[in-house]
C-alpha positions as CSV (number, residue, x, y, z in Angstrom):
1,M,0.0,0.0,0.0
2,R,2.8,2.4,0.9
3,Q,4.4,1.8,-2.5
4,R,1.1,2.4,-4.3
5,L,0.7,5.7,-2.4
6,A,4.3,6.7,-3.3
7,L,3.6,6.0,-6.9
8,D,0.5,8.1,-6.9
9,E,2.3,11.0,-5.3
10,L,5.1,10.8,-7.9
11,L,2.5,10.8,-10.7
12,E,0.9,13.9,-9.2
13,Q,4.2,15.7,-9.1
14,R,4.9,14.7,-12.7
15,L,1.6,16.0,-13.8
16,K,2.1,19.4,-12.2
17,L,5.5,19.7,-13.8
18,L,4.2,18.6,-17.2
19,L,1.3,21.1,-17.2
20,L,3.7,23.9,-16.1
21,R,6.2,23.1,-18.9
22,R,3.3,22.9,-21.3
23,A,2.1,26.4,-20.3
24,E,5.6,27.8,-20.5
25,A,6.0,26.4,-24.0
26,R,2.7,27.7,-25.2
27,D,3.4,31.2,-23.9
28,S,6.7,31.2,-25.7
29,L,5.3,30.4,-29.2
30,P,5.6,33.1,-31.8
31,E,2.4,35.0,-32.5
32,G,0.2,33.5,-35.1
33,L,1.7,30.0,-34.9
34,G,-1.1,27.5,-34.5
35,E,-0.8,25.3,-31.4
36,Y,-1.7,22.2,-33.3
37,R,0.7,22.5,-36.2
38,H,3.4,19.9,-36.4
39,A,6.3,22.0,-35.2
40,A,4.2,23.4,-32.3
41,S,3.1,20.0,-31.3
42,H,6.8,18.9,-31.0
43,R,7.5,21.9,-28.8
44,L,4.5,21.7,-26.6
45,A,5.1,18.0,-26.1
46,A,8.8,18.4,-25.3
47,F,9.9,17.7,-21.7
48,D,13.1,16.8,-20.0
49,R,12.7,13.2,-18.6
50,Q,15.7,13.7,-16.3
51,R,13.9,16.6,-14.5
52,E,10.7,14.7,-13.9
53,P,10.2,13.3,-10.4
54,V,8.8,10.0,-11.6
55,A,11.3,9.4,-14.3
56,A,14.2,10.2,-11.9
57,Q,12.9,8.1,-9.0
58,I,11.3,5.0,-10.5
59,G,12.6,4.9,-14.0
60,F,9.2,4.5,-15.7
61,D,5.7,5.4,-14.7
62,R,3.3,4.0,-17.3
63,A,1.8,0.6,-17.6
64,I,0.7,-1.4,-20.6
65,A,-2.2,-3.8,-20.1
66,N,-0.4,-5.5,-17.3
67,T,-0.4,-3.9,-13.8
68,L,3.2,-3.7,-12.9
69,N,4.8,-2.7,-9.6
70,V,8.5,-3.3,-9.2
71,A,10.4,-2.0,-6.2
72,D,12.7,0.9,-7.1
73,G,16.2,-0.3,-7.8
74,A,15.2,-4.0,-8.2
75,L,17.0,-4.3,-11.5
76,G,20.0,-2.2,-10.6
77,E,21.4,-0.2,-13.5
78,I,19.5,-0.7,-16.7
79,R,21.7,-2.3,-19.3
80,S,19.3,-3.4,-22.1
81,V,15.7,-3.8,-23.2
82,H,14.5,-6.3,-25.9
83,A,11.0,-6.2,-27.4
84,D,9.6,-8.3,-30.2
85,M,6.3,-8.1,-32.3
86,G,5.7,-10.3,-35.2
87,V,2.5,-11.6,-36.8
88,H,2.0,-13.7,-40.0
89,F,-0.2,-11.7,-42.3
90,P,-1.3,-13.2,-45.7
91,V,0.3,-11.3,-48.5
92,D,-2.2,-8.9,-50.0
93,H,-0.8,-5.9,-51.9
94,T,-4.2,-4.2,-51.9
95,S,-4.5,-4.2,-48.1
96,R,-3.7,-1.2,-45.8
97,L,-0.7,-3.1,-44.4
98,Y,1.0,-3.1,-47.8
99,D,0.1,0.4,-48.8
100,P,2.7,3.1,-48.1
101,A,0.1,5.9,-48.5
102,L,-2.0,4.3,-45.7
103,G,0.8,3.9,-43.1
104,G,1.5,0.3,-44.0
105,G,4.5,-1.8,-42.9
106,A,5.5,-3.7,-39.8
107,L,6.9,-0.8,-37.8
108,L,3.8,1.4,-37.9
109,D,1.4,-1.5,-37.4
110,L,3.2,-3.8,-34.9
111,G,6.6,-2.2,-34.2
112,V,5.0,0.8,-32.4
113,Y,4.3,-1.5,-29.4
114,A,7.8,-2.7,-29.2
115,V,9.4,0.7,-29.8
116,W,7.1,2.2,-27.2
117,F,8.2,-0.4,-24.7
118,A,11.9,0.3,-25.4
119,H,11.2,4.1,-25.1
120,L,9.3,3.4,-21.8
121,V,12.6,2.1,-20.3
122,L,15.3,4.1,-22.1
123,G,13.6,7.4,-22.9
124,V,14.7,9.2,-26.0
125,P,17.7,7.3,-27.6
126,E,20.8,9.1,-28.7
127,N,21.3,6.8,-31.7
128,V,18.8,4.7,-33.8
129,V,20.1,2.2,-36.4
130,A,17.8,-0.1,-38.4
131,W,18.2,-2.9,-40.8
132,G,15.5,-4.9,-42.6
133,L,13.7,-5.9,-45.8
134,R,10.9,-4.3,-47.8
135,T,7.9,-5.7,-49.6
136,A,7.3,-5.3,-53.3
137,T,5.0,-2.3,-52.5
138,G,7.8,-0.5,-50.6
139,V,6.7,-0.9,-47.0
140,D,9.0,-2.5,-44.4
141,A,8.3,-6.2,-44.1
142,Q,10.6,-7.0,-41.2
143,S,13.4,-5.2,-39.3
144,V,15.7,-4.9,-36.4
145,T,16.0,-1.5,-34.8
146,V,18.8,-0.9,-32.3
147,M,18.8,2.1,-29.9
148,R,21.4,3.5,-27.6
149,A,20.6,5.7,-24.6
150,G,23.7,6.3,-22.5
151,A,25.2,3.0,-21.4
152,A,22.0,1.1,-22.2
153,Q,20.7,-0.2,-25.5
154,G,17.4,-1.4,-26.8
155,V,16.7,-4.0,-29.5
156,V,13.4,-4.1,-31.3
157,T,12.4,-6.7,-33.8
158,T,9.2,-6.7,-35.9
159,T,7.8,-8.5,-38.9
160,L,4.7,-9.0,-41.0
161,R,5.9,-12.3,-42.3
162,S,5.9,-14.7,-39.3
163,L,4.5,-15.2,-35.8
164,T,7.3,-14.5,-33.4
165,P,7.5,-15.0,-29.6
166,T,6.2,-11.4,-29.1
167,G,7.9,-11.2,-25.7
168,A,10.0,-8.6,-24.0
169,S,12.7,-8.2,-21.3
170,I,14.4,-5.5,-19.3
171,T,17.9,-6.4,-18.1
172,G,19.7,-4.6,-15.3
173,S,23.0,-5.1,-13.4
174,A,21.1,-6.9,-10.6
175,A,18.2,-8.7,-12.2
176,R,16.0,-9.1,-15.3
177,I,12.3,-9.0,-16.0
178,D,10.9,-11.4,-18.7
179,W,7.5,-10.7,-20.1
180,D,5.4,-13.6,-21.3
181,A,4.3,-13.8,-25.0
182,R,1.9,-11.2,-26.4
183,M,3.7,-8.5,-24.5
184,P,1.3,-5.6,-25.1
185,Q,-1.6,-7.6,-23.8
186,P,-2.6,-8.7,-20.3
187,G,-0.3,-11.4,-19.0
188,G,2.5,-12.3,-16.6
189,F,6.1,-11.6,-16.0
190,T,9.0,-13.1,-14.1
191,L,11.8,-11.4,-12.2
192,V,15.1,-13.3,-12.1
193,D,18.4,-12.5,-10.5
194,T,21.9,-12.7,-12.1
195,A,22.0,-16.4,-11.1
196,T,18.8,-17.0,-13.0
197,R,16.9,-17.7,-9.8
198,E,13.2,-16.7,-9.9
199,V,12.7,-13.9,-7.4
200,L,9.1,-12.9,-8.3
201,R,6.4,-14.3,-10.5
202,F,3.3,-12.2,-11.5
203,D,0.3,-13.6,-13.2
204,D,-2.7,-11.5,-14.2
205,M,-5.7,-13.1,-12.5
206,T,-8.3,-10.5,-13.5
207,G,-9.6,-12.6,-16.4
208,I,-9.0,-9.7,-18.8
209,E,-7.4,-11.2,-21.9
210,L,-6.0,-10.2,-25.3
211,Q,-7.4,-6.9,-26.8
212,H,-9.8,-6.6,-23.8
213,G,-6.8,-5.2,-22.0
214,M,-7.7,-1.9,-23.6
215,C,-10.5,-1.5,-21.1
216,R,-7.9,-0.3,-18.7
217,Q,-6.9,2.5,-21.1
218,A,-10.6,3.4,-21.4
219,A,-10.9,3.6,-17.6
220,W,-7.8,5.8,-17.3
221,M,-9.1,8.1,-20.0
222,A,-12.5,8.4,-18.3
223,R,-10.7,9.3,-15.0
224,N,-8.5,11.9,-16.8
225,V,-11.6,13.5,-18.4
226,A,-13.4,13.5,-15.1
227,D,-10.4,15.2,-13.5
228,G,-10.3,17.9,-16.2
229,L,-6.9,16.9,-17.5
230,L,-5.7,17.9,-21.0
231,Q,-3.7,14.7,-21.4
232,S,-2.8,11.5,-19.6
233,P,0.0,11.8,-17.0
234,R,0.7,8.1,-17.8
235,H,1.1,8.7,-21.5
236,P,1.3,12.4,-22.5
237,L,1.4,13.8,-26.0
238,G,5.2,14.1,-25.8
239,T,5.5,10.3,-25.4
240,S,3.6,9.7,-28.7
241,V,5.8,12.2,-30.6
242,E,9.0,10.7,-29.3
243,V,8.0,7.2,-30.2
244,L,6.9,8.2,-33.7
245,D,10.2,10.1,-34.1
246,I,12.1,6.8,-33.4
247,I,9.9,4.9,-35.9
248,D,10.4,7.6,-38.5
249,S,14.1,7.4,-38.1
250,A,14.1,3.6,-38.6
251,R,11.7,3.8,-41.6
252,R,14.0,6.3,-43.3
253,Q,16.9,4.0,-42.9
254,L,14.8,1.1,-44.3
255,S,13.7,3.0,-47.4
256,D,16.4,1.6,-49.6
257,S,16.5,-1.9,-48.0
258,P,16.4,-5.0,-50.2
259,V,13.0,-6.2,-51.4
260,V,12.0,-9.7,-50.2
261,A,10.1,-12.1,-52.4
262,D,6.5,-12.7,-51.3
């Protein structure tokens, strides 16, 4: 209970700081510049993760479908994060998935979950490098994206061509968390130490499964609206912009990748 109260207090501090920074950014915009234009959105969404109480004290503050509470410092110094998303889609060059004009490709459809997870742990990376293959229509078919943030790195794999384990892990100097398959959806995880001994096992016993995990997002949104918030303290606009910036960087690097046969 004490840990839950501490988390709520940190989230409240973060929200206050975020709203203050948003107001400062809006007030500093040149006259006549629309708030919702692309450049303005980047500026309004910008914030320094290192100055945020939550980011500084617990490393990450948002949850995917799983309810996750890990004691501060349990992992030690974060060394790496791995996230994988792959689904076997039938080849159909007329579908949205294969249409560049409609945001097709593995990264925008599936990779966003894995990139978001890496960003959740690492924040904004200093370097992004991507390798992969394209379909005959030009969208990315599969790829590996490597990110570096200080002394930590993230590895994201995604594909439209096969069903992969769809798991994730966060590795630190003292322990590692392994997420079960179908990482973005409700499920369990295991905390193991450096001797591979199981320290903690969490299983989601709510009965909420698969895409139904989005009901939690709907509940959070309803709470935020009721509280009069302009955006979610768990997932502000800045997070979406930063994640899409990483994906755009990877997609640019994949634009001249080899074309794989269907």
